[in-house]
C-alpha positions as CSV (number, residue, x, y, z in Angstrom):
1,M,21.9,7.0,29.3
2,L,22.0,9.0,26.1
3,S,23.7,8.4,23.0
4,T,26.8,10.4,22.0
5,A,25.0,11.7,19.0
6,L,22.1,12.8,21.4
7,I,23.8,15.0,23.7
8,M,25.7,16.6,21.0
9,E,22.5,17.4,18.9
10,V,21.2,19.1,22.4
11,R,24.6,21.0,22.5
12,R,24.5,22.2,19.1
13,E,20.6,23.6,19.7
14,L,21.4,24.7,22.9
15,D,24.6,26.7,21.3
16,R,22.4,27.7,18.5
17,G,19.9,29.2,21.0
18,T,16.7,29.5,18.5
19,L,14.8,26.9,20.6
20,S,13.4,27.3,24.0
21,H,14.4,24.3,26.3
22,R,10.9,22.8,26.3
23,E,10.9,22.9,22.2
24,I,14.3,21.2,22.4
25,S,13.1,18.3,24.6
26,R,10.2,17.9,22.7
27,R,12.0,17.6,19.6
28,L,14.7,15.5,20.7
29,G,12.7,13.3,23.1
30,V,15.0,14.5,26.4
31,S,13.6,15.1,29.6
32,R,14.1,19.3,29.8
33,G,15.6,18.6,33.5
34,I,18.9,17.1,31.4
35,I,18.8,20.1,29.0
36,N,18.7,22.2,31.5
37,A,21.5,20.7,33.4
38,M,23.5,20.7,29.9
39,A,22.9,24.5,29.9
40,K,23.9,25.5,33.1
41,G,27.0,23.1,32.9
42,E,25.8,21.0,35.6
43,R,26.1,18.0,33.4
44,G,29.0,17.1,31.2
45,D,28.6,16.2,27.2
46,H,29.3,12.4,27.6
47,G,27.3,9.6,27.0
48,R,27.2,5.7,25.8
49,D,29.8,4.6,23.4
50,P,28.4,3.6,20.1
51,D,30.9,0.9,19.5
52,R,29.5,-1.0,22.8
53,E,26.1,-1.6,21.6
54,N,25.4,-4.4,24.2
55,F,26.6,-2.8,27.4
56,R,24.6,-5.1,29.3
57,N,26.8,-7.9,29.0
58,S,29.8,-5.8,30.6
59,P,32.5,-7.7,32.4
60,K,30.7,-6.2,35.8
61,R,28.2,-8.6,35.8
62,P,29.0,-11.7,36.9
63,L,29.1,-14.8,34.2
64,T,27.9,-17.3,36.4
65,R,24.7,-18.3,37.9
66,P,24.1,-17.5,41.6
67,V,24.4,-21.0,43.9
68,R,23.5,-21.9,47.1
69,C,26.5,-21.3,49.6
70,P,27.2,-24.4,51.8
71,T,27.7,-22.5,54.8
72,C,24.6,-19.9,55.4
73,G,22.7,-21.4,52.5
74,G,21.8,-17.9,50.8
75,L,21.8,-17.6,46.8
76,V,25.0,-16.0,45.9
77,F,27.7,-15.2,43.0
78,A,30.4,-17.7,44.6
79,P,32.1,-16.8,46.6
80,C,30.3,-16.1,49.5
81,R,31.1,-12.8,50.8
82,Q,28.9,-12.5,53.6
83,C,30.6,-15.4,54.6
84,A,34.1,-14.4,54.0
85,A,33.3,-10.8,56.1
86,Q,31.8,-13.1,59.1
87,A,34.8,-15.3,59.1
88,C,36.9,-12.3,58.8
89,M,35.2,-10.8,62.2
90,E,35.5,-14.1,64.0
91,R,39.1,-13.7,63.2
92,T,39.5,-10.2,64.2
93,L,37.6,-11.0,67.3
94,E,39.8,-13.9,67.9
95,V,43.1,-11.9,67.7
96,R,41.6,-9.5,69.7
97,R,40.6,-11.8,72.9
98,I,44.2,-13.4,72.4
99,L,46.0,-10.1,72.7
100,R,43.7,-8.4,75.5
101,E,44.8,-12.1,77.7
102,F,48.5,-11.7,76.8
103,T,48.8,-8.0,77.6
104,P,50.2,-6.9,81.0
105,P,47.9,-4.9,82.8
106,R,49.0,-0.8,82.9
107,R,50.7,0.1,86.1
108,A,48.8,2.8,87.9
109,A,51.1,6.3,87.9
């Protein structure tokens, strides 16, 4: 992701209109596709926040190491979502089976 300062510099060069897209991309080290998309309005003026220097340590990444699931043996971040999904599916199928047993048959019209 490009920094906000670099995106603003690209925007300034595009607004000036003195350089071609190729010259802007060569001068600023940004691909011509990004320059072209910004010129067409297909890409917004947004970028990486300069205050977040180490964006890789964001809370979206797990804070623990993967462990072996005691049920399936897969290397997962606990709790194992695959086992939870499988247990949910088994419960759903069991409820459907029970409902079929206790639902009276429909009468023919």
